C-alpha positions as CSV (number, residue, x, y, z in Angstrom):
1,M,-2.5,-1.2,-13.0
2,E,-3.8,2.6,-13.9
3,K,-1.1,5.0,-13.5
4,D,-2.9,7.7,-12.0
5,G,-5.3,5.5,-9.4
6,F,-1.6,4.2,-8.0
7,F,-0.5,7.4,-7.7
8,E,-3.4,8.8,-5.5
9,R,-2.9,6.3,-3.7
10,V,0.5,6.7,-2.9
11,Y,-0.4,10.1,-1.8
12,Q,-2.9,8.8,0.6
13,V,-0.7,6.7,2.6
14,A,2.1,9.4,2.7
15,R,-0.1,12.0,3.7
16,Q,-0.8,9.8,6.8
17,I,3.0,9.5,7.9
18,P,3.2,11.3,11.5
19,C,5.7,14.3,11.5
20,G,8.8,13.0,12.6
21,R,8.4,9.2,11.3
22,V,9.9,7.9,7.9
23,T,8.9,4.9,5.8
24,S,10.2,3.2,2.5
25,Y,8.7,3.5,-1.3
26,G,8.8,-0.5,-0.5
27,A,6.4,-0.3,2.4
28,I,4.3,1.7,0.8
29,A,4.4,-0.7,-2.4
30,K,3.4,-3.6,0.0
31,Y,1.0,-2.0,1.7
32,L,-0.5,-1.3,-1.3
33,G,-0.3,-5.0,-2.4
34,T,2.0,-4.4,-5.2
35,P,5.2,-5.0,-3.3
36,K,7.3,-5.4,-6.6
37,S,6.2,-1.3,-7.3
38,A,8.9,0.3,-5.1
39,R,10.4,2.2,-8.0
40,M,6.5,3.2,-9.0
41,V,6.0,4.7,-5.6
42,G,8.9,6.9,-6.1
43,W,7.9,7.9,-9.7
44,A,4.3,8.7,-8.1
45,L,6.3,11.2,-4.9
46,N,8.3,12.7,-8.0
47,A,5.5,13.5,-9.9
48,S,4.2,14.9,-6.9
49,R,6.8,17.9,-6.2
50,N,4.2,21.0,-6.4
51,D,1.7,19.2,-3.7
52,A,2.5,20.5,-0.7
53,S,0.1,18.3,0.7
54,V,2.4,15.3,-0.2
55,P,5.2,14.8,2.5
56,A,7.6,12.7,0.0
57,H,10.5,14.0,2.0
58,R,9.7,11.2,4.6
59,I,9.2,8.5,2.1
60,V,13.5,6.6,1.9
61,N,15.0,4.0,0.6
62,Q,15.0,0.4,2.7
63,K,18.2,1.1,4.6
64,G,17.0,4.8,5.5
65,I,19.2,6.3,2.8
66,L,17.6,9.7,1.2
67,S,17.7,7.9,-2.4
68,G,15.2,11.0,-3.7
69,K,17.2,13.8,-2.2
70,F,18.0,15.2,-6.4
71,H,14.0,15.2,-6.7
72,F,13.9,18.1,-4.3
73,K,14.5,21.5,-5.2
74,G,18.0,21.9,-4.5
75,T,20.2,18.8,-3.1
76,N,19.7,19.2,0.7
77,L,16.1,20.0,0.7
78,M,15.2,16.7,2.0
79,K,17.7,16.4,4.5
80,Q,16.5,20.3,5.7
81,L,12.5,18.9,5.6
82,L,13.6,15.8,7.6
83,E,16.0,18.0,10.5
84,N,12.9,20.3,10.9
85,E,11.3,17.3,11.8
86,N,13.9,16.7,15.0
87,I,15.2,13.6,12.5
88,K,19.0,13.5,12.5
89,I,20.6,12.5,9.3
90,N,24.1,11.7,8.9
91,N,25.8,10.5,5.4
92,N,22.2,11.0,3.8
93,Q,20.8,8.3,5.9
94,I,18.7,8.3,8.6
95,V,20.1,8.0,12.1
96,N,17.9,5.6,14.5
97,F,15.8,4.6,11.1
98,E,14.6,1.4,12.6
99,N,12.9,3.4,15.7
100,L,11.5,5.9,13.4
101,F,10.4,4.0,10.7
102,W,6.7,4.2,9.9
103,D,5.2,0.7,8.6
104,P,1.5,1.5,7.0
105,I,0.9,-2.2,7.0
106,K,1.2,-2.0,10.9
107,E,-0.1,1.3,11.8
108,L,-2.8,1.9,8.9
109,F,-4.7,-1.8,9.6
110,K,-4.9,-0.5,13.3
111,Q,-7.7,2.2,12.1
């Protein structure tokens, strides 16, 4: 798997996550046909930190925990960006995660 191509595919999916919704690293990996590459999805998002068009703050772990928060400038930036989208956070975890979860397999195959 060619890294740059994979990273760009991750960014294409991330750019489609609607404001006020979240998904997981694993959900993106599954959508891309590489279900065991959730960690690589995280690497791609970390590499995108200077690209404002990639809403990396909307991607969390499978339990809704803000596991990528330390990759943002300031440890609270990820939380603040999500709260700006009216997403409630408690103890670094998305409140009502199941209802806010955006599954790219379901959502992008509708198109």
